[in-house]
N, C-alpha and C positions, 0 to 999 in steps of 0.2 A: 504492499499498500505507500502510496505517495504522504507522507506524513511534513516531511521536512521540503520543501520547495525555493528554488534560490530562483532570482528574474533575471535576466541579466540584459544590459546596451552597454554601450565606448564609457563612455562620461560617468555614469550611476548617478545623473541628480536630472533627470527628464524623465525619458521612458521608463528604465527600470522598475527609480520609487515608486511612479503612479501605477505600476502593473501591482508592485509592493501589497502596497496599500490598499490599492481595489480588492485582489485575493483575499487580503486579511480582514477586507469591509465581507464576504463573501463565503467565506471559508473559515471564519475566527477559532474555531481548533486546530488549523494546524501552524507550523511554525514554517515563516513566512519571512525572507531577506533578502538581500539587492545585491548585485557588487555591477564592479562595470571592468573591461577588458581592457581601457584604459582611464581607468580612473581619477576624477579627479577627488582625491583623497582628503578625506575631512570636511568637503565643502558641502551645505546646505544643500537641500530643491533648489532646483533653478528655481527664480523669481515666477515668473510667467506661467510656469510648470505647477507652481505650488500655487497660486491664483485660477489656474483654470481646474484646479483640481477641489481646491477650497468653490468652488459656484457648482461642480457639483454634491457638497456635502461630504467630501474626502478632504481632511486634514494631513498633507505632506511633513507637520509639527518634527521637530525633532531628529529628522533623515539625518543623518555622514556616510558618505560616499565612502564606499571601501572597496579594494582593488580586488580582482577576483584570481584564486590562487589555485594549485592544487588542493592543497587541506582543503579549503571551501570546497569546493568538488567534491570529495569525498565526503565532508558532511552531510552532503543534501540527496536525497531519494530521485529529484527529478529537477532541471538543471530549466531553464527557459529563454529564449534566446528573443531578439526581436528582430533581426531580420537571418538569411539565411546564412548570411558570412557571419555571423556569429559561431554559428555552428564551430565553425573552421577555427575561430578563433579561439572557442572555448577548450578545442581539439588538442589545439599547438598546446593550451597553457597545462592539461590533466589528457593525455589521449584515451586515458581507462573512463571517462565522463561523457563520450560518444555514442553507451549507449541511453543513454539516460538525459540525453538533454534536445528538446524540442523548440518547433518556432510557439512562443506566446500565441503566435494566430494561427495556429493550427487547427481549430474548429470555424475559421471563420475565412475558406478558403484557402488556407496557407500562406496568408498573406503577409510582410512581410511589412514592421510597420516603422514607415519614417523618421530617423530622427528633427524634431524639429528645434533644434540648438541654435541659436541667434539667427532663427527667422521668424515669420512675421505671426501674429495672435493667430491668423488664421492655421497656420502649421501646427501650433500646438492644441488647438483646439480639434484639428481633425485626427492628430495623433490622438492624443485623450479619445476619442470617440472609437477608434479602433482597438485599445490597449480596453477602456471597459465592453466595449463588446466583447473580447478574447476570455476576457474575467470572467466572466456573465460563461459563458462556454463554459470554461475549465473548470469553472463551481459544479455546473451542471456534469460534469464526464466525471470530476473526482468525488 
């Protein structure tokens, strides 16, 4: 069973924190965290990502970006990435994690969720919408 889920993107300040906190909302009994393959370590969630999430009733307060490591990969049962290319990035860090790494957008047509970092408000809204749909789909599957 997947009781420990890790959500991964690049910087761990936009998409993966949103995915982490949405999954926590839908799956309160599971242990869920996030990390980045090129994390802005120690940084809080991006201001625009936090604002968009807050407008949907999800707080990203308290988030602190962390780097994905092989040790972190070993700790989790399921690793969810935002883009197909991130599967290779995770595998590069922890080859043994390949079998438990899947797309966050797996159940909404295996969609990549584009990075809104340093882009328009619309890019953040679009990414959040995809993350929200994906989190709901994962909650139904798990």
